[in-house]
LUMLUMDREN-2810 file (N, C-alpha, C; in Angstrom, 1 decimal):
<atoms>
<atom><aa>M</aa><ch>A</ch><at>N</at><xx>0.8</xx><yy>-1.2</yy><zz>0.0</zz></atom>
<atom><aa>M</aa><ch>A</ch><at>CA</at><xx>0.0</xx><yy>0.0</yy><zz>0.0</zz></atom>
<atom><aa>M</aa><ch>A</ch><at>C</at><xx>0.9</xx><yy>1.2</yy><zz>0.0</zz></atom>
<atom><aa>A</aa><ch>A</ch><at>N</at><xx>0.6</xx><yy>2.2</yy><zz>-0.8</zz></atom>
<atom><aa>A</aa><ch>A</ch><at>CA</at><xx>1.3</xx><yy>3.4</yy><zz>-0.9</zz></atom>
<atom><aa>A</aa><ch>A</ch><at>C</at><xx>0.6</xx><yy>4.6</yy><zz>-0.2</zz></atom>
<atom><aa>I</aa><ch>A</ch><at>N</at><xx>1.3</xx><yy>5.4</yy><zz>0.5</zz></atom>
<atom><aa>I</aa><ch>A</ch><at>CA</at><xx>0.8</xx><yy>6.5</yy><zz>1.1</zz></atom>
<atom><aa>I</aa><ch>A</ch><at>C</at><xx>1.4</xx><yy>7.8</yy><zz>0.5</zz></atom>
<atom><aa>V</aa><ch>A</ch><at>N</at><xx>0.6</xx><yy>8.7</yy><zz>0.1</zz></atom>
<atom><aa>V</aa><ch>A</ch><at>CA</at><xx>1.1</xx><yy>9.9</yy><zz>-0.5</zz></atom>
<atom><aa>V</aa><ch>A</ch><at>C</at><xx>1.0</xx><yy>11.1</yy><zz>0.5</zz></atom>
<atom><aa>K</aa><ch>A</ch><at>N</at><xx>2.1</xx><yy>11.8</yy><zz>0.6</zz></atom>
<atom><aa>K</aa><ch>A</ch><at>CA</at><xx>2.1</xx><yy>13.0</yy><zz>1.5</zz></atom>
<atom><aa>K</aa><ch>A</ch><at>C</at><xx>2.0</xx><yy>14.3</yy><zz>0.6</zz></atom>
<atom><aa>I</aa><ch>A</ch><at>N</at><xx>1.3</xx><yy>15.3</yy><zz>1.1</zz></atom>
<atom><aa>I</aa><ch>A</ch><at>CA</at><xx>1.1</xx><yy>16.5</yy><zz>0.4</zz></atom>
<atom><aa>I</aa><ch>A</ch><at>C</at><xx>1.7</xx><yy>17.7</yy><zz>1.2</zz></atom>
<atom><aa>R</aa><ch>A</ch><at>N</at><xx>2.6</xx><yy>18.5</yy><zz>0.5</zz></atom>
<atom><aa>R</aa><ch>A</ch><at>CA</at><xx>3.1</xx><yy>19.7</yy><zz>1.2</zz></atom>
<atom><aa>R</aa><ch>A</ch><at>C</at><xx>2.7</xx><yy>20.9</yy><zz>0.4</zz></atom>
<atom><aa>E</aa><ch>A</ch><at>N</at><xx>2.4</xx><yy>22.0</yy><zz>1.1</zz></atom>
<atom><aa>E</aa><ch>A</ch><at>CA</at><xx>2.1</xx><yy>23.2</yy><zz>0.4</zz></atom>
<atom><aa>E</aa><ch>A</ch><at>C</at><xx>3.4</xx><yy>24.0</yy><zz>0.3</zz></atom>
<atom><aa>I</aa><ch>A</ch><at>N</at><xx>3.8</xx><yy>24.4</yy><zz>-0.9</zz></atom>
<atom><aa>I</aa><ch>A</ch><at>CA</at><xx>5.0</xx><yy>25.2</yy><zz>-1.1</zz></atom>
<atom><aa>I</aa><ch>A</ch><at>C</at><xx>4.6</xx><yy>26.5</yy><zz>-1.9</zz></atom>
<atom><aa>I</aa><ch>A</ch><at>N</at><xx>5.1</xx><yy>27.6</yy><zz>-1.5</zz></atom>
<atom><aa>I</aa><ch>A</ch><at>CA</at><xx>4.9</xx><yy>28.9</yy><zz>-2.1</zz></atom>
<atom><aa>I</aa><ch>A</ch><at>C</at><xx>6.2</xx><yy>29.4</yy><zz>-2.6</zz></atom>
<atom><aa>S</aa><ch>A</ch><at>N</at><xx>6.3</xx><yy>29.8</yy><zz>-3.9</zz></atom>
<atom><aa>S</aa><ch>A</ch><at>CA</at><xx>7.5</xx><yy>30.3</yy><zz>-4.5</zz></atom>
<atom><aa>S</aa><ch>A</ch><at>C</at><xx>7.2</xx><yy>31.6</yy><zz>-5.2</zz></atom>
<atom><aa>T</aa><ch>A</ch><at>N</at><xx>8.3</xx><yy>32.4</yy><zz>-5.3</zz></atom>
<atom><aa>T</aa><ch>A</ch><at>CA</at><xx>8.2</xx><yy>33.7</yy><zz>-6.0</zz></atom>
<atom><aa>T</aa><ch>A</ch><at>C</at><xx>9.3</xx><yy>33.8</yy><zz>-7.0</zz></atom>
<atom><aa>S</aa><ch>A</ch><at>N</at><xx>9.1</xx><yy>34.7</yy><zz>-8.0</zz></atom>
<atom><aa>S</aa><ch>A</ch><at>CA</at><xx>10.1</xx><yy>35.0</yy><zz>-9.0</zz></atom>
<atom><aa>S</aa><ch>A</ch><at>C</at><xx>9.9</xx><yy>36.4</yy><zz>-9.6</zz></atom>
<atom><aa>P</aa><ch>A</ch><at>N</at><xx>10.9</xx><yy>37.1</yy><zz>-9.8</zz></atom>
<atom><aa>P</aa><ch>A</ch><at>CA</at><xx>10.7</xx><yy>38.4</yy><zz>-10.5</zz></atom>
<atom><aa>P</aa><ch>A</ch><at>C</at><xx>10.5</xx><yy>38.2</yy><zz>-12.0</zz></atom>
<atom><aa>K</aa><ch>A</ch><at>N</at><xx>10.7</xx><yy>37.0</yy><zz>-12.6</zz></atom>
<atom><aa>K</aa><ch>A</ch><at>CA</at><xx>10.7</xx><yy>36.7</yy><zz>-14.0</zz></atom>
<atom><aa>K</aa><ch>A</ch><at>C</at><xx>9.3</xx><yy>36.3</yy><zz>-14.5</zz></atom>
<atom><aa>S</aa><ch>A</ch><at>N</at><xx>8.8</xx><yy>35.2</yy><zz>-14.0</zz></atom>
<atom><aa>S</aa><ch>A</ch><at>CA</at><xx>7.6</xx><yy>34.6</yy><zz>-14.5</zz></atom>
<atom><aa>S</aa><ch>A</ch><at>C</at><xx>7.0</xx><yy>33.6</yy><zz>-13.6</zz></atom>
<atom><aa>F</aa><ch>A</ch><at>N</at><xx>5.7</xx><yy>33.1</yy><zz>-13.9</zz></atom>
<atom><aa>F</aa><ch>A</ch><at>CA</at><xx>5.1</xx><yy>32.0</yy><zz>-13.1</zz></atom>
<atom><aa>F</aa><ch>A</ch><at>C</at><xx>5.9</xx><yy>30.8</yy><zz>-13.4</zz></atom>
<atom><aa>E</aa><ch>A</ch><at>N</at><xx>6.3</xx><yy>30.6</yy><zz>-14.6</zz></atom>
<atom><aa>E</aa><ch>A</ch><at>CA</at><xx>7.1</xx><yy>29.3</yy><zz>-14.9</zz></atom>
<atom><aa>E</aa><ch>A</ch><at>C</at><xx>8.4</xx><yy>29.3</yy><zz>-14.1</zz></atom>
<atom><aa>D</aa><ch>A</ch><at>N</at><xx>9.1</xx><yy>30.4</yy><zz>-14.0</zz></atom>
<atom><aa>D</aa><ch>A</ch><at>CA</at><xx>10.3</xx><yy>30.4</yy><zz>-13.2</zz></atom>
<atom><aa>D</aa><ch>A</ch><at>C</at><xx>10.0</xx><yy>30.1</yy><zz>-11.7</zz></atom>
<atom><aa>A</aa><ch>A</ch><at>N</at><xx>8.9</xx><yy>30.6</yy><zz>-11.2</zz></atom>
<atom><aa>A</aa><ch>A</ch><at>CA</at><xx>8.6</xx><yy>30.4</yy><zz>-9.8</zz></atom>
<atom><aa>A</aa><ch>A</ch><at>C</at><xx>8.2</xx><yy>28.9</yy><zz>-9.6</zz></atom>
<atom><aa>L</aa><ch>A</ch><at>N</at><xx>7.6</xx><yy>28.3</yy><zz>-10.6</zz></atom>
<atom><aa>L</aa><ch>A</ch><at>CA</at><xx>7.3</xx><yy>26.8</yy><zz>-10.5</zz></atom>
<atom><aa>L</aa><ch>A</ch><at>C</at><xx>8.5</xx><yy>26.0</yy><zz>-10.6</zz></atom>
<atom><aa>Q</aa><ch>A</ch><at>N</at><xx>9.4</xx><yy>26.4</yy><zz>-11.5</zz></atom>
<atom><aa>Q</aa><ch>A</ch><at>CA</at><xx>10.7</xx><yy>25.7</yy><zz>-11.6</zz></atom>
<atom><aa>Q</aa><ch>A</ch><at>C</at><xx>11.5</xx><yy>25.7</yy><zz>-10.3</zz></atom>
<atom><aa>K</aa><ch>A</ch><at>N</at><xx>11.4</xx><yy>26.8</yy><zz>-9.5</zz></atom>
<atom><aa>K</aa><ch>A</ch><at>CA</at><xx>12.1</xx><yy>26.9</yy><zz>-8.2</zz></atom>
<atom><aa>K</aa><ch>A</ch><at>C</at><xx>11.5</xx><yy>25.9</yy><zz>-7.3</zz></atom>
<atom><aa>V</aa><ch>A</ch><at>N</at><xx>10.2</xx><yy>25.6</yy><zz>-7.3</zz></atom>
<atom><aa>V</aa><ch>A</ch><at>CA</at><xx>9.5</xx><yy>24.6</yy><zz>-6.5</zz></atom>
<atom><aa>V</aa><ch>A</ch><at>C</at><xx>10.1</xx><yy>23.2</yy><zz>-6.8</zz></atom>
<atom><aa>V</aa><ch>A</ch><at>N</at><xx>10.1</xx><yy>22.9</yy><zz>-8.1</zz></atom>
<atom><aa>V</aa><ch>A</ch><at>CA</at><xx>10.6</xx><yy>21.6</yy><zz>-8.6</zz></atom>
<atom><aa>V</aa><ch>A</ch><at>C</at><xx>12.1</xx><yy>21.4</yy><zz>-8.1</zz></atom>
<atom><aa>E</aa><ch>A</ch><at>N</at><xx>12.9</xx><yy>22.4</yy><zz>-8.3</zz></atom>
<atom><aa>E</aa><ch>A</ch><at>CA</at><xx>14.3</xx><yy>22.3</yy><zz>-7.8</zz></atom>
<atom><aa>E</aa><ch>A</ch><at>C</at><xx>14.4</xx><yy>22.1</yy><zz>-6.3</zz></atom>
<atom><aa>F</aa><ch>A</ch><at>N</at><xx>13.7</xx><yy>22.9</yy><zz>-5.6</zz></atom>
<atom><aa>F</aa><ch>A</ch><at>CA</at><xx>13.8</xx><yy>22.9</yy><zz>-4.1</zz></atom>
<atom><aa>F</aa><ch>A</ch><at>C</at><xx>13.3</xx><yy>21.6</yy><zz>-3.6</zz></atom>
<atom><aa>V</aa><ch>A</ch><at>N</at><xx>12.2</xx><yy>21.1</yy><zz>-4.0</zz></atom>
<atom><aa>V</aa><ch>A</ch><at>CA</at><xx>11.6</xx><yy>19.8</yy><zz>-3.4</zz></atom>
<atom><aa>V</aa><ch>A</ch><at>C</at><xx>12.3</xx><yy>18.6</yy><zz>-4.0</zz></atom>
<atom><aa>G</aa><ch>A</ch><at>N</at><xx>12.7</xx><yy>18.7</yy><zz>-5.3</zz></atom>
<atom><aa>G</aa><ch>A</ch><at>CA</at><xx>13.4</xx><yy>17.6</yy><zz>-6.0</zz></atom>
<atom><aa>G</aa><ch>A</ch><at>C</at><xx>14.7</xx><yy>17.2</yy><zz>-5.4</zz></atom>
<atom><aa>K</aa><ch>A</ch><at>N</at><xx>15.4</xx><yy>18.2</yy><zz>-4.8</zz></atom>
<atom><aa>K</aa><ch>A</ch><at>CA</at><xx>16.8</xx><yy>17.9</yy><zz>-4.3</zz></atom>
<atom><aa>K</aa><ch>A</ch><at>C</at><xx>16.8</xx><yy>16.9</yy><zz>-3.1</zz></atom>
<atom><aa>D</aa><ch>A</ch><at>N</at><xx>15.7</xx><yy>16.8</yy><zz>-2.4</zz></atom>
<atom><aa>D</aa><ch>A</ch><at>CA</at><xx>15.7</xx><yy>15.8</yy><zz>-1.3</zz></atom>
<atom><aa>D</aa><ch>A</ch><at>C</at><xx>14.5</xx><yy>14.9</yy><zz>-1.3</zz></atom>
<atom><aa>K</aa><ch>A</ch><at>N</at><xx>13.6</xx><yy>15.1</yy><zz>-2.3</zz></atom>
<atom><aa>K</aa><ch>A</ch><at>CA</at><xx>12.4</xx><yy>14.2</yy><zz>-2.4</zz></atom>
<atom><aa>K</aa><ch>A</ch><at>C</at><xx>12.5</xx><yy>13.5</yy><zz>-3.8</zz></atom>
<atom><aa>Y</aa><ch>A</ch><at>N</at><xx>13.2</xx><yy>12.5</yy><zz>-3.9</zz></atom>
<atom><aa>Y</aa><ch>A</ch><at>CA</at><xx>13.4</xx><yy>11.8</yy><zz>-5.2</zz></atom>
<atom><aa>Y</aa><ch>A</ch><at>C</at><xx>12.1</xx><yy>11.0</yy><zz>-5.6</zz></atom>
<atom><aa>N</aa><ch>A</ch><at>N</at><xx>11.2</xx><yy>10.9</yy><zz>-4.7</zz></atom>
<atom><aa>N</aa><ch>A</ch><at>CA</at><xx>10.0</xx><yy>10.1</yy><zz>-5.0</zz></atom>
<atom><aa>N</aa><ch>A</ch><at>C</at><xx>8.8</xx><yy>11.0</yy><zz>-5.3</zz></atom>
<atom><aa>L</aa><ch>A</ch><at>N</at><xx>9.0</xx><yy>12.2</yy><zz>-5.9</zz></atom>
<atom><aa>L</aa><ch>A</ch><at>CA</at><xx>7.9</xx><yy>13.1</yy><zz>-6.3</zz></atom>
<atom><aa>L</aa><ch>A</ch><at>C</at><xx>6.9</xx><yy>12.4</yy><zz>-7.2</zz></atom>
<atom><aa>T</aa><ch>A</ch><at>N</at><xx>5.6</xx><yy>12.6</yy><zz>-7.0</zz></atom>
<atom><aa>T</aa><ch>A</ch><at>CA</at><xx>4.6</xx><yy>12.0</yy><zz>-7.9</zz></atom>
<atom><aa>T</aa><ch>A</ch><at>C</at><xx>3.9</xx><yy>13.1</yy><zz>-8.7</zz></atom>
<atom><aa>G</aa><ch>A</ch><at>N</at><xx>3.9</xx><yy>14.3</yy><zz>-8.2</zz></atom>
<atom><aa>G</aa><ch>A</ch><at>CA</at><xx>3.2</xx><yy>15.4</yy><zz>-8.9</zz></atom>
<atom><aa>G</aa><ch>A</ch><at>C</at><xx>3.2</xx><yy>16.7</yy><zz>-8.2</zz></atom>
<atom><aa>I</aa><ch>A</ch><at>N</at><xx>2.8</xx><yy>17.8</yy><zz>-8.9</zz></atom>
<atom><aa>I</aa><ch>A</ch><at>CA</at><xx>2.7</xx><yy>19.1</yy><zz>-8.4</zz></atom>
<atom><aa>I</aa><ch>A</ch><at>C</at><xx>1.4</xx><yy>19.7</yy><zz>-8.9</zz></atom>
<atom><aa>K</aa><ch>A</ch><at>N</at><xx>0.6</xx><yy>20.3</yy><zz>-8.1</zz></atom>
<atom><aa>K</aa><ch>A</ch><at>CA</at><xx>-0.6</xx><yy>20.9</yy><zz>-8.5</zz></atom>
<atom><aa>K</aa><ch>A</ch><at>C</at><xx>-0.5</xx><yy>22.4</yy><zz>-8.1</zz></atom>
<atom><aa>I</aa><ch>A</ch><at>N</at><xx>-0.8</xx><yy>23.3</yy><zz>-9.1</zz></atom>
<atom><aa>I</aa><ch>A</ch><at>CA</at><xx>-0.8</xx><yy>24.7</yy><zz>-8.9</zz></atom>
<atom><aa>I</aa><ch>A</ch><at>C</at><xx>-2.1</xx><yy>25.1</yy><zz>-8.3</zz></atom>
<atom><aa>I</aa><ch>A</ch><at>N</at><xx>-2.1</xx><yy>25.6</yy><zz>-7.1</zz></atom>
<atom><aa>I</aa><ch>A</ch><at>CA</at><xx>-3.3</xx><yy>26.0</yy><zz>-6.4</zz></atom>
<atom><aa>I</aa><ch>A</ch><at>C</at><xx>-3.7</xx><yy>27.4</yy><zz>-6.7</zz></atom>
<atom><aa>D</aa><ch>A</ch><at>N</at><xx>-2.7</xx><yy>28.3</yy><zz>-6.8</zz></atom>
<atom><aa>D</aa><ch>A</ch><at>CA</at><xx>-3.0</xx><yy>29.7</yy><zz>-7.0</zz></atom>
<atom><aa>D</aa><ch>A</ch><at>C</at><xx>-1.8</xx><yy>30.4</yy><zz>-7.7</zz></atom>
<atom><aa>Q</aa><ch>A</ch><at>N</at><xx>-2.1</xx><yy>31.4</yy><zz>-8.4</zz></atom>
<atom><aa>Q</aa><ch>A</ch><at>CA</at><xx>-1.1</xx><yy>32.3</yy><zz>-9.0</zz></atom>
<atom><aa>Q</aa><ch>A</ch><at>C</at><xx>-1.5</xx><yy>33.7</yy><zz>-8.7</zz></atom>
<atom><aa>S</aa><ch>A</ch><at>N</at><xx>-0.5</xx><yy>34.6</yy><zz>-8.4</zz></atom>
<atom><aa>S</aa><ch>A</ch><at>CA</at><xx>-0.8</xx><yy>36.0</yy><zz>-8.2</zz></atom>
<atom><aa>S</aa><ch>A</ch><at>C</at><xx>0.5</xx><yy>36.8</yy><zz>-8.5</zz></atom>
<atom><aa>V</aa><ch>A</ch><at>N</at><xx>0.3</xx><yy>38.1</yy><zz>-8.6</zz></atom>
<atom><aa>V</aa><ch>A</ch><at>CA</at><xx>1.4</xx><yy>39.0</yy><zz>-8.9</zz></atom>
<atom><aa>V</aa><ch>A</ch><at>C</at><xx>1.4</xx><yy>40.1</yy><zz>-7.9</zz></atom>
<atom><aa>S</aa><ch>A</ch><at>N</at><xx>2.6</xx><yy>40.7</yy><zz>-7.7</zz></atom>
<atom><aa>S</aa><ch>A</ch><at>CA</at><xx>2.7</xx><yy>41.9</yy><zz>-6.9</zz></atom>
<atom><aa>S</aa><ch>A</ch><at>C</at><xx>3.0</xx><yy>43.0</yy><zz>-7.9</zz></atom>
<atom><aa>L</aa><ch>A</ch><at>N</at><xx>2.4</xx><yy>44.2</yy><zz>-7.6</zz></atom>
<atom><aa>L</aa><ch>A</ch><at>CA</at><xx>2.6</xx><yy>45.3</yy><zz>-8.5</zz></atom>
<atom><aa>L</aa><ch>A</ch><at>C</at><xx>3.3</xx><yy>46.5</yy><zz>-7.8</zz></atom>
<atom><aa>D</aa><ch>A</ch><at>N</at><xx>4.0</xx><yy>47.3</yy><zz>-8.6</zz></atom>
<atom><aa>D</aa><ch>A</ch><at>CA</at><xx>4.6</xx><yy>48.5</yy><zz>-8.1</zz></atom>
<atom><aa>D</aa><ch>A</ch><at>C</at><xx>4.4</xx><yy>49.5</yy><zz>-9.2</zz></atom>
<atom><aa>K</aa><ch>A</ch><at>N</at><xx>3.6</xx><yy>50.6</yy><zz>-8.9</zz></atom>
<atom><aa>K</aa><ch>A</ch><at>CA</at><xx>3.4</xx><yy>51.6</yy><zz>-9.9</zz></atom>
<atom><aa>K</aa><ch>A</ch><at>C</at><xx>2.8</xx><yy>51.1</yy><zz>-11.2</zz></atom>
<atom><aa>G</aa><ch>A</ch><at>N</at><xx>1.9</xx><yy>50.1</yy><zz>-11.1</zz></atom>
<atom><aa>G</aa><ch>A</ch><at>CA</at><xx>1.3</xx><yy>49.5</yy><zz>-12.3</zz></atom>
<atom><aa>G</aa><ch>A</ch><at>C</at><xx>2.1</xx><yy>48.5</yy><zz>-13.0</zz></atom>
<atom><aa>Q</aa><ch>A</ch><at>N</at><xx>3.3</xx><yy>48.1</yy><zz>-12.5</zz></atom>
<atom><aa>Q</aa><ch>A</ch><at>CA</at><xx>4.2</xx><yy>47.2</yy><zz>-13.2</zz></atom>
<atom><aa>Q</aa><ch>A</ch><at>C</at><xx>4.3</xx><yy>45.9</yy><zz>-12.3</zz></atom>
<atom><aa>I</aa><ch>A</ch><at>N</at><xx>4.3</xx><yy>44.7</yy><zz>-13.0</zz></atom>
<atom><aa>I</aa><ch>A</ch><at>CA</at><xx>4.5</xx><yy>43.5</yy><zz>-12.3</zz></atom>
<atom><aa>I</aa><ch>A</ch><at>C</at><xx>6.0</xx><yy>43.4</yy><zz>-11.8</zz></atom>
<atom><aa>V</aa><ch>A</ch><at>N</at><xx>6.1</xx><yy>43.2</yy><zz>-10.5</zz></atom>
<atom><aa>V</aa><ch>A</ch><at>CA</at><xx>7.5</xx><yy>43.1</yy><zz>-9.9</zz></atom>
<atom><aa>V</aa><ch>A</ch><at>C</at><xx>7.7</xx><yy>41.7</yy><zz>-9.3</zz></atom>
<atom><aa>E</aa><ch>A</ch><at>N</at><xx>6.7</xx><yy>40.9</yy><zz>-9.1</zz></atom>
<atom><aa>E</aa><ch>A</ch><at>CA</at><xx>6.9</xx><yy>39.6</yy><zz>-8.6</zz></atom>
<atom><aa>E</aa><ch>A</ch><at>C</at><xx>5.7</xx><yy>38.7</yy><zz>-8.9</zz></atom>
<atom><aa>Y</aa><ch>A</ch><at>N</at><xx>6.1</xx><yy>37.4</yy><zz>-9.4</zz></atom>
<atom><aa>Y</aa><ch>A</ch><at>CA</at><xx>5.1</xx><yy>36.4</yy><zz>-9.7</zz></atom>
<atom><aa>Y</aa><ch>A</ch><at>C</at><xx>5.1</xx><yy>35.4</yy><zz>-8.5</zz></atom>
<atom><aa>K</aa><ch>A</ch><at>N</at><xx>4.0</xx><yy>34.9</yy><zz>-8.1</zz></atom>
<atom><aa>K</aa><ch>A</ch><at>CA</at><xx>3.9</xx><yy>34.0</yy><zz>-7.0</zz></atom>
<atom><aa>K</aa><ch>A</ch><at>C</at><xx>3.0</xx><yy>32.8</yy><zz>-7.4</zz></atom>
<atom><aa>V</aa><ch>A</ch><at>N</at><xx>3.5</xx><yy>31.6</yy><zz>-7.0</zz></atom>
<atom><aa>V</aa><ch>A</ch><at>CA</at><xx>2.7</xx><yy>30.4</yy><zz>-7.2</zz></atom>
<atom><aa>V</aa><ch>A</ch><at>C</at><xx>2.6</xx><yy>29.7</yy><zz>-5.9</zz></atom>
<atom><aa>T</aa><ch>A</ch><at>N</at><xx>1.4</xx><yy>29.2</yy><zz>-5.6</zz></atom>
<atom><aa>T</aa><ch>A</ch><at>CA</at><xx>1.1</xx><yy>28.4</yy><zz>-4.5</zz></atom>
<atom><aa>T</aa><ch>A</ch><at>C</at><xx>0.8</xx><yy>27.0</yy><zz>-5.0</zz></atom>
<atom><aa>T</aa><ch>A</ch><at>N</at><xx>1.6</xx><yy>26.0</yy><zz>-4.5</zz></atom>
<atom><aa>T</aa><ch>A</ch><at>CA</at><xx>1.5</xx><yy>24.6</yy><zz>-5.0</zz></atom>
<atom><aa>T</aa><ch>A</ch><at>C</at><xx>1.2</xx><yy>23.6</yy><zz>-3.9</zz></atom>
<atom><aa>H</aa><ch>A</ch><at>N</at><xx>0.7</xx><yy>22.5</yy><zz>-4.3</zz></atom>
<atom><aa>H</aa><ch>A</ch><at>CA</at><xx>0.6</xx><yy>21.3</yy><zz>-3.5</zz></atom>
<atom><aa>H</aa><ch>A</ch><at>C</at><xx>1.5</xx><yy>20.3</yy><zz>-4.1</zz></atom>
<atom><aa>V</aa><ch>A</ch><at>N</at><xx>2.5</xx><yy>19.8</yy><zz>-3.4</zz></atom>
<atom><aa>V</aa><ch>A</ch><at>CA</at><xx>3.5</xx><yy>18.9</yy><zz>-3.9</zz></atom>
<atom><aa>V</aa><ch>A</ch><at>C</at><xx>3.2</xx><yy>17.5</yy><zz>-3.3</zz></atom>
<atom><aa>A</aa><ch>A</ch><at>N</at><xx>3.1</xx><yy>16.5</yy><zz>-4.2</zz></atom>
<atom><aa>A</aa><ch>A</ch><at>CA</at><xx>2.8</xx><yy>15.1</yy><zz>-3.7</zz></atom>
<atom><aa>A</aa><ch>A</ch><at>C</at><xx>4.0</xx><yy>14.2</yy><zz>-3.9</zz></atom>
<atom><aa>Y</aa><ch>A</ch><at>N</at><xx>4.3</xx><yy>13.4</yy><zz>-2.9</zz></atom>
<atom><aa>Y</aa><ch>A</ch><at>CA</at><xx>5.3</xx><yy>12.4</yy><zz>-3.0</zz></atom>
<atom><aa>Y</aa><ch>A</ch><at>C</at><xx>5.0</xx><yy>11.2</yy><zz>-2.1</zz></atom>
<atom><aa>K</aa><ch>A</ch><at>N</at><xx>5.5</xx><yy>10.0</yy><zz>-2.5</zz></atom>
<atom><aa>K</aa><ch>A</ch><at>CA</at><xx>5.3</xx><yy>8.8</yy><zz>-1.8</zz></atom>
<atom><aa>K</aa><ch>A</ch><at>C</at><xx>6.0</xx><yy>8.9</yy><zz>-0.4</zz></atom>
<atom><aa>W</aa><ch>A</ch><at>N</at><xx>5.2</xx><yy>8.6</yy><zz>0.6</zz></atom>
<atom><aa>W</aa><ch>A</ch><at>CA</at><xx>5.7</xx><yy>8.7</yy><zz>2.0</zz></atom>
<atom><aa>W</aa><ch>A</ch><at>C</at><xx>6.5</xx><yy>7.4</yy><zz>2.3</zz></atom>
<atom><aa>E</aa><ch>A</ch><at>N</at><xx>7.7</xx><yy>7.6</yy><zz>2.8</zz></atom>
<atom><aa>E</aa><ch>A</ch><at>CA</at><xx>8.5</xx><yy>6.5</yy><zz>3.3</zz></atom>
<atom><aa>E</aa><ch>A</ch><at>C</at><xx>8.9</xx><yy>6.7</yy><zz>4.7</zz></atom>
<atom><aa>E</aa><ch>A</ch><at>N</at><xx>8.7</xx><yy>5.8</yy><zz>5.5</zz></atom>
<atom><aa>E</aa><ch>A</ch><at>CA</at><xx>9.0</xx><yy>5.9</yy><zz>7.0</zz></atom>
<atom><aa>E</aa><ch>A</ch><at>C</at><xx>10.5</xx><yy>6.0</yy><zz>7.1</zz></atom>
<atom><aa>E</aa><ch>A</ch><at>N</at><xx>11.0</xx><yy>6.9</yy><zz>8.0</zz></atom>
<atom><aa>E</aa><ch>A</ch><at>CA</at><xx>12.4</xx><yy>7.1</yy><zz>8.3</zz></atom>
<atom><aa>E</aa><ch>A</ch><at>C</at><xx>12.8</xx><yy>5.9</yy><zz>9.1</zz></atom>
<atom><aa>K</aa><ch>A</ch><at>N</at><xx>14.0</xx><yy>5.4</yy><zz>8.9</zz></atom>
<atom><aa>K</aa><ch>A</ch><at>CA</at><xx>14.5</xx><yy>4.2</yy><zz>9.6</zz></atom>
<atom><aa>K</aa><ch>A</ch><at>C</at><xx>15.6</xx><yy>4.7</yy><zz>10.6</zz></atom>
</atoms>
């Protein structure tokens, strides 16, 4: 039987939503080799004087749970 754990990860980027998502993949992928998927829950931007200055993605990251030995 497999158990899947979900973590909420929020990432930001001054470049794009895609860059912010890539940062999530790199951050979680470095120590969670058993990733099964990422769901984008929300996307938003921060503005300064009418210009986008930051892109933000909120994600749910799923990976197979393995008990620590």
